[in-house]
C-alpha positions, 0 to 999 in steps of 0.5 A: 746142075748135072745134065743127067739129073732129070733123066734119073729122076724121071727114070726113078719116077717111072719105077714107082709110078703104078702101071694102068692095069693096077698091077704096080710099078716095075719094082713095086707091087700095087700091094704096098707096105703099111709103112706107118704103122706106128701110133704117131710115126716120128722124125726119121721113120722111114728109110731114105730110100723107101720112095724107090720101092723094089728099086732099093736093091739097085744099092747093091750094084756098086759093090758089085761092079767093084767086084766084077771090075776088079777094083776090090781093096786088099781086104776084098771088102766089096766081095766079102760084103756082098757074100755076107749080104747073101748068106743073111738072106739065104739064112732068113729064107731058110727060117721063114721056110722052117716057121711056116712048114707046119710038118716041121714046126706046127707041133710046138708053136708058142702063140695060136694067133695067126698071121695076116696081109696087113702084117705081111705088108707092114714087114715088107721091108724087113731087110733094109737094115741089111742095106743100112749096115752095109753102107754104114760098115762100108763107110767106116771102112773107108774113113782114112783112120779111126784114131792116131796114137804116137804119130800112127793112124789107124783104119778099119782095115787091114783085116786077117781073115781069122783071129780065134782070140778075136772071136772070143773077145767079140762074144764077151764084148757083145755080152757085156756093154751091147747086151746092158745098152740094148736093154735099157734102150729097149725099156726107153723105146717102150717109154710113152713117146719112143713108143708112139713114134717108132716102136709101136711099129714093131709091136703091131705084129702080136704073133711074130714070124722070123723076119719080124725081128728086123721090122723096125723104123729107120730112127729105131734101126739107127739106134740099134746099128750104133749099139751093134757096132760096139762089138765090132769096133771094140774087138777091132780096137783091141786087136782081135779083128778079122773078116771072120769077125763080120760073118760071125758077128752078123750072121749069129746075131741074125740067127739069134734075132730070128730064133726070138721071133720064129714062134716055135720052140725048138730048144730041147727040155733036156739042155735047159734041165742039164744046164739050168744056167743057160736059161739066163745066158740065152733066150728062147722063142717062147721067151720073147714071145711074152714080150710081145704079148704081155709088152712090159716084160722080157725086154733083153736082147738075147740074155735073160740075165738082164731081165732078172737083174733088171727086175722084168723077167716074166715069171711065166717064161719058164712055164710058157717054155715048157708047155710050148716044147712039149706041144701043150701051148698051142695043142694040135687039133684036127681042122673042121674043114680041108681044102685040097689044092695042087700046083699048076705050072712048075714055077707055082711051087714058089707060090707056097706060102712057106717057100715065099712070104711076099710072093705068095702074098700076091696074086700069082704071075710068073714074071719073066726073070723067074724063068732062070730058077725053072731048074730049081723049081723042077728040083724042089718038085722032084724032092717032093716027090721022093721025100714027101711023097703024099699030100701036105699042109700048106697053110692054116686058117680060121673062119669063126669057130671053124678051123680050116687047113689048105692041103696041097697035092705034089703034082702040077697041073700037067701031071693031071692030063697023063692017064699014066699018073692017074693012080698015083694021084688018086692015091695021094687024094685018097690016102689024104681023104682017109687020114683026115676022116680018121682024124676027125675033119668034117669036110674035105674039099676037092679043088681044081683037077683033084676032082676031074671026072676023068680022074675019079668022077668028081670025087665019087670014086672015094666015096665008093671006095671008103663007104664008112666015112664020116667026113663029107667029100665036097667038090664044091662045084655046086656053088661054082655053077651058081656064082656062073648063073649070077652073072648071066643078065635077067634079060638073056633068052638064049645061051651058047654053051661050050663044055655043056655035058661036063659036070658044071656045064650040064648043071648050068644047061639044065638050070637054065633050061627049066627056067625058060632060057634056050640053051644050045649045047656044042658037042660032038656027042650025041650020047653025052648030049642025051643024058643031059636031055634025059635029066631034064624035065619033060616039059623043058626038053625042048630048051636043050638044043644040040650043035656040033658047029661053032659057027652056030655061036655066031648068032648068040651074044651070051657064051658060057665057056667050059672049054678052051677057045682058040682065037679063031674060035673066039672070032666067031662070036659077034661083037659085044658077046659076054663070055661067062668062064668056068674054064681052066686056064682062063681065055686069052682075052683076044677080043677087045669088043667082048666081055671076059668074066673073071674066075667064079670066086668069092670074098671071104667073110670078114671074120675069116683070119690067118689069110696071108697067101693069096689062092693062086691068081685069086686076089687077096681074102678071095677063094675060088668058088669050089673052096667057098663051097667046101666052106659053106658046106661045113658052116652049114653042117651039111651031112650029104657028100657033094660028089659026081654030077651037080644036083640043079635043085641044090644051086639056090639053096648053096647060093643063099647059104653062101650069102648068109654066111658073108661070102661076097661073089667077086665082081666083074669090074669091066662088066660094071663099066660096060654097062655104065656103072651098073652092078646089078649082074655082078657080086656087088649087089649079090647077084641081084638082077641077074637072070638067076636071081629074078628067076628064082 
């Protein structure tokens, strides 16, 4: 055996082995594709390189080496294949952007159902066919010959760059044998045995996205690759092959495949009215969408003429096309609730659902290699500022009967800290609020720094400027306060509070003080402290104590933290201290002997639909507490604005409403482990056993 075999095997194993923190291996995320999506997966269901995970991209390296080392052949085959691979990815990314960008494709949707995380995972390996076809084409190219005639052997090589007549031959061969074979192969795949073993994987996606057309098991792709090779080999056999042929066919094929699965209609109505015969020559997104919704109609590859001749043409095909093209298939309606977020760091722009499919489906964390893309991210942000210049729709969801949308302010977190940017940012937010109110939106939630006190008084500025709003503006921090309080253990007698005079710090301090907890507030401003004390009932004012010294925190093992703490400041806390945080960004966990709570967040109710991307650093189907607060506001139909200071008396009411509607506080797993498996102070018990729960 080769001496390096064990070394390579161990290296591959390391690539595949998850890290101890659960974040996945070097190349593979902990969110793995749902590979066994077929009813009864059959022989050769998975691709051979499936065990490699993300390391499969190393399979492109031999081609890179050949080009870099100047070892390419007379056709420059490796170079052209790499260019073709790159163009296939670029084209797929372009259509992903277009199909998920609601400003572009939202008006002509075909299906109203929404995509979820399960579909994203199931289609994670959509690009395996690119690797397969690259190696199959290269294997044929490397054969000494394909056939011999009169003592002369002919190989699949020595291509001219361009052959005009050959491209016409390519189209004709595809329209004939390939389309016909595919039609009958596709019908065979809908037979019980093959459907259960293979094709049901693809049909698990009721609503498709551009790359859904490439999400098939390995065996199915082998069948397709053999069929799709017919035009390439046939054109070569009749003397019309060229390098341009590979670009034209593979990119053209991908384009048509994408069109059928993009779920929005863009073919102009006038085109088919002017050329009615073309509806049999090329399919539309709505045509193929019917195949996914009705299953046993519209089997063709790209040409509906074969369904017409085979008697499988769905009679609703053209009605659905006209309905979608005119924006009637999925009529646009105002959402019931909107949540407004914003970018964090520069690279977070890539976490937008329409910019990245798989990256946005995982909690945001900038990888080291991504900093190479920093200039691209800056250009994207500048483009948004110049060409968009307003709040935009990032995603759409549903919760029960409520239609939800997530909007984004085109600004990164750092911009909120420059006073010169406040007027611009507030104008973005206020314009969005006025627009949403005119549309008939019921609740408008402000996320993160969009409701900064210094910026707009926690949203109060917008209510003051627009006193006739029918829509309710909600900062959602009442539920955030409830989330922080539910994590404080029941036997807590005293707490050290930092950021104590902020909106959240004030509410938490007042809530605890009224319930007999001694609260020491760290603040340099006696005036701000006195305002907090003034809001406290007379008999409980003594529970609020002011200090200007961080060193006073040394006698407290419960810290409620609403501002950043340096490493040196954290060292003041005694061992075993619990840092209950509502600070953004979260504290660096420098104390291994202390507990750091998670960001206050909630798991969505089971009936929530259409969540296919993570809300920044949140886990899947988790949202920040303020987002959950806005949703609860809408579900309850509350008619008050939730802006400005938090009303401590509404904390329990809001918490109970959230629990009633199925929101669950995200548990602090480390706290559960520290307490020997006790889950009482965490979300797992809905707050039961927490200080706040037992003192209601």
